[in-house]
C-alpha positions as CSV (number, residue, x, y, z in Angstrom):
1,M,32.4,9.3,-26.3
2,S,32.7,5.9,-28.1
3,A,29.6,3.8,-29.0
4,P,28.0,2.1,-31.9
5,T,27.2,4.6,-34.6
6,G,24.6,4.8,-37.3
7,S,21.3,2.9,-37.4
8,S,22.7,-0.6,-37.9
9,R,22.2,-3.3,-35.2
10,P,25.3,-4.1,-33.2
11,S,27.2,-7.0,-34.7
12,T,27.8,-8.9,-31.4
13,T,25.9,-9.7,-28.3
14,P,27.7,-9.3,-25.0
15,T,28.9,-12.5,-23.3
16,K,27.0,-13.5,-20.2
17,G,29.0,-13.0,-17.0
18,F,29.9,-10.6,-14.2
19,G,32.2,-7.7,-14.6
20,A,32.7,-4.7,-16.8
21,W,33.0,-5.0,-20.6
22,R,32.9,-3.0,-23.8
23,K,31.2,-4.4,-26.9
24,N,33.7,-6.5,-28.9
25,G,36.0,-6.5,-25.8
26,G,36.9,-9.0,-23.2
27,M,35.2,-9.9,-20.0
28,H,36.6,-9.3,-16.5
29,E,35.2,-11.9,-14.1
30,T,34.2,-11.1,-10.5
31,A,33.7,-13.5,-7.7
32,D,30.3,-15.1,-7.0
33,A,28.5,-14.2,-3.8
34,R,25.2,-14.8,-2.2
35,L,25.1,-12.2,0.5
36,L,21.5,-12.7,1.6
37,E,21.6,-16.4,1.8
38,T,20.5,-17.8,5.1
39,P,23.6,-18.9,7.1
40,R,24.0,-22.6,7.6
41,S,25.3,-23.4,11.1
42,S,28.3,-21.2,12.0
43,D,29.9,-21.2,8.6
44,F,28.8,-17.6,8.1
45,T,31.5,-16.5,10.6
46,H,34.1,-17.6,8.0
47,T,32.3,-16.7,4.8
48,D,30.8,-13.2,5.4
49,P,34.1,-11.4,5.9
50,W,35.1,-12.6,2.5
51,R,31.8,-11.4,1.0
52,V,32.8,-7.9,2.1
53,M,35.8,-8.2,-0.3
54,R,33.5,-9.4,-3.1
55,I,31.2,-6.5,-2.5
56,Q,34.2,-4.1,-2.5
57,S,35.3,-5.5,-5.8
58,E,31.9,-4.9,-7.3
59,F,32.1,-1.2,-6.3
60,V,35.6,-1.0,-7.6
61,Q,34.7,-2.5,-11.0
62,G,31.8,-0.1,-11.3
63,F,33.9,3.0,-10.4
64,Q,36.6,1.9,-12.8
65,A,34.3,1.3,-15.7
66,L,32.2,4.4,-15.4
67,A,34.7,7.0,-14.0
68,E,35.3,8.7,-17.4
69,I,31.9,8.5,-19.1
70,G,31.2,12.2,-18.8
71,P,27.7,13.6,-18.2
72,A,24.9,11.0,-18.2
73,I,21.3,10.6,-17.5
74,S,19.8,7.3,-16.1
75,V,16.6,6.1,-17.9
76,F,14.3,3.6,-16.1
77,G,11.3,1.7,-17.3
78,S,9.7,-1.8,-17.5
79,A,11.6,-4.8,-18.8
80,R,8.2,-6.0,-20.0
81,T,7.6,-3.2,-22.5
82,K,7.1,-4.7,-25.9
83,P,8.8,-3.4,-29.1
84,D,5.5,-2.4,-30.6
85,S,4.4,-0.5,-27.5
86,P,4.2,3.3,-27.5
87,Y,6.4,3.3,-24.4
88,Y,9.2,1.6,-26.4
89,A,9.0,4.2,-29.1
90,T,9.1,6.9,-26.4
91,G,12.1,5.2,-24.8
92,M,14.0,5.2,-28.1
93,E,13.3,8.9,-28.6
94,V,14.4,9.7,-25.1
95,G,17.7,7.9,-25.7
96,R,18.2,9.6,-29.0
97,R,17.4,13.1,-27.7
98,L,19.6,12.7,-24.7
99,V,22.6,11.8,-26.9
100,E,21.8,14.8,-29.1
101,A,21.8,16.9,-26.0
102,G,25.3,15.8,-25.3
103,V,25.0,13.2,-22.5
104,A,25.4,9.4,-22.2
105,V,22.5,7.2,-21.5
106,I,22.5,4.7,-18.6
107,T,19.9,2.0,-18.1
108,G,19.5,-1.3,-16.3
109,G,20.7,-3.0,-19.5
110,G,17.7,-5.3,-19.8
111,P,14.9,-5.7,-22.3
112,G,11.8,-3.5,-22.8
113,S,12.1,0.2,-22.1
114,M,15.7,-0.2,-21.0
115,E,16.5,-1.7,-24.4
116,A,14.6,1.1,-26.1
117,A,16.6,3.9,-24.5
118,N,19.9,2.0,-25.1
119,R,18.9,1.5,-28.8
120,G,18.0,5.2,-29.2
121,A,21.3,6.2,-27.8
122,A,23.3,3.7,-29.8
123,E,21.5,4.6,-33.1
124,A,22.2,8.3,-32.4
125,G,25.9,7.5,-32.1
126,G,26.2,8.1,-28.3
127,L,27.4,6.2,-25.4
128,S,24.9,3.5,-24.4
129,I,25.5,2.1,-21.0
130,G,23.9,-0.9,-19.2
131,L,24.1,-1.8,-15.5
132,G,22.9,-5.4,-15.4
133,I,21.8,-7.3,-12.4
134,E,21.7,-11.0,-11.5
135,L,18.1,-12.2,-11.2
136,P,16.5,-15.6,-10.4
137,F,15.1,-15.6,-14.0
138,E,17.2,-15.1,-17.0
139,Q,17.2,-11.5,-18.4
140,G,20.6,-10.7,-19.8
141,M,22.1,-7.5,-21.3
142,N,20.3,-6.1,-24.4
143,E,22.4,-6.0,-27.6
144,W,22.3,-2.1,-27.8
145,V,24.6,-1.7,-24.8
146,G,28.0,-0.4,-25.7
147,L,29.5,-0.3,-22.2
148,G,28.1,-2.8,-19.7
149,V,28.7,-3.6,-16.1
150,D,27.1,-6.6,-14.5
151,F,26.3,-6.6,-10.8
152,R,25.2,-9.2,-8.2
153,Y,24.2,-6.7,-5.6
154,F,21.3,-4.3,-6.0
155,F,22.8,-1.7,-3.6
156,A,26.1,-1.5,-5.6
157,R,24.2,-1.1,-8.8
158,K,21.9,1.6,-7.4
159,T,24.9,3.5,-6.3
160,M,26.2,3.6,-9.9
161,F,22.9,4.8,-11.2
162,V,23.0,7.9,-9.0
163,K,26.8,8.5,-8.8
164,Y,27.3,8.7,-12.5
165,A,24.1,10.4,-13.6
166,Q,22.9,14.0,-13.4
167,G,19.2,13.1,-13.4
168,F,16.6,10.4,-14.0
169,V,14.0,9.9,-16.7
170,V,11.4,7.4,-15.6
171,L,9.2,5.6,-18.1
172,P,6.2,3.6,-17.1
173,G,7.2,0.5,-15.2
174,G,6.6,-1.9,-12.4
175,L,8.1,-2.6,-8.9
176,G,11.7,-2.2,-10.0
177,T,11.0,1.1,-11.6
178,L,9.1,2.3,-8.5
179,D,12.0,1.2,-6.3
180,E,14.5,3.2,-8.3
181,M,12.3,6.2,-8.5
182,F,11.4,6.4,-4.8
183,E,15.0,5.8,-3.8
184,A,16.1,8.7,-5.9
185,M,13.3,10.8,-4.3
186,V,14.5,10.0,-0.8
187,L,18.1,10.9,-1.7
188,V,16.9,14.3,-2.9
189,Q,14.5,14.7,0.1
190,T,17.4,14.0,2.5
191,S,19.9,16.2,0.6
192,K,22.1,13.3,-0.1
193,V,22.1,14.5,-3.7
194,V,21.3,18.0,-4.9
195,Q,20.2,19.5,-8.2
196,F,19.0,16.1,-9.3
197,P,16.0,16.3,-11.7
198,I,13.6,13.3,-11.7
199,V,11.1,13.3,-14.7
200,L,8.2,10.9,-15.0
201,V,7.0,10.3,-18.5
202,D,3.3,9.9,-19.2
203,R,0.9,11.9,-17.0
204,T,-1.9,9.3,-17.6
205,F,0.3,6.5,-16.2
206,W,1.9,8.4,-13.3
207,G,-1.0,10.8,-12.4
208,P,-2.9,8.4,-10.1
209,L,0.3,7.7,-8.1
210,I,1.0,11.4,-7.7
211,D,-2.6,12.0,-6.7
212,W,-2.4,9.3,-4.0
213,I,0.8,10.7,-2.6
214,R,-0.7,14.2,-2.4
215,D,-4.2,13.3,-1.3
216,V,-3.3,10.6,1.2
217,M,0.3,10.9,2.3
218,V,0.6,14.7,2.2
219,A,-2.9,15.1,3.6
220,Q,-2.0,12.9,6.6
221,G,1.2,14.7,7.2
222,L,3.4,11.7,6.3
223,V,5.0,13.6,3.4
224,S,5.8,17.3,3.3
225,P,4.0,19.3,0.6
226,G,7.3,20.6,-0.6
227,D,8.4,17.0,-1.4
228,M,6.0,17.0,-4.3
229,N,8.5,19.4,-6.0
230,I,11.1,16.7,-6.2
231,I,9.6,15.2,-9.3
232,S,8.1,16.6,-12.5
233,L,5.8,15.2,-15.2
234,A,6.1,15.1,-18.9
235,D,4.0,13.6,-21.7
236,T,6.6,13.5,-24.5
237,A,10.2,12.5,-24.9
238,E,11.0,16.0,-26.0
239,E,9.5,17.6,-22.9
240,A,11.1,15.0,-20.6
241,V,14.6,15.6,-22.1
242,E,14.1,19.4,-21.9
243,L,13.2,19.1,-18.2
244,V,15.9,16.8,-17.2
245,M,18.6,18.7,-19.1
246,A,17.4,22.0,-17.6
247,G,17.4,20.5,-14.1
248,K,14.0,22.0,-13.5
249,A,12.4,19.1,-11.6
250,G,10.8,21.3,-9.0
251,D,7.9,23.3,-10.3
252,R,6.0,21.1,-12.6
253,V,4.0,18.9,-10.3
254,A,3.3,21.7,-7.8
255,A,2.2,24.1,-10.5
256,Q,-0.1,21.8,-12.4
257,E,-1.7,20.6,-9.1
258,G,-2.4,24.2,-8.2
């Protein structure tokens, strides 16, 4: 695996754009698209077929960039996490421990907890991957990403998170983090993916959500009791990495809830 080594900060910041790139490498541009834009008159009959080609190119660039990265774990968490937050420190340790366990680290490539995990991976000498997304507000790729792929479409990006990872570590986060976590749970629930551990870090943060799923959704028959076994809880980076690497995402929540 190739990535920044040592504890020094990377010397360059990735260029803004869409495509796949490696640090200190060139940029491969992809076409702009606005798939969800409300059609104006009948023009959509001419433009939407071409958007299919643009979407296809986004999948192709992702497959091409990530096909040979080897084993990897995706790490999710809030873009709003501050560098002085305990969550940031945990994210760094998660990234470092994953690299030491022999896997690459994939994040959304943004700031906050994503930056923390990328930084931990890069400082440990591992492959630090960022899958960026176009947003209405400027976010950009964090400087600790060694291999980056920029996306315009959430669905293409989400496919890469799952296709090239063997599990998820989920740090405290907001709506985006919940979206990624629940989508992964549904994929496991419906057997679209198998042997896919999903580990939530910080019982204090995630506990109320787990309680609500069990006490409301499960109690009303909207979720099967066995679906609680899809996720596991951890309080430390060490525990989270041990769980995700062992692939034992099943027993922790059910066991601790009795």
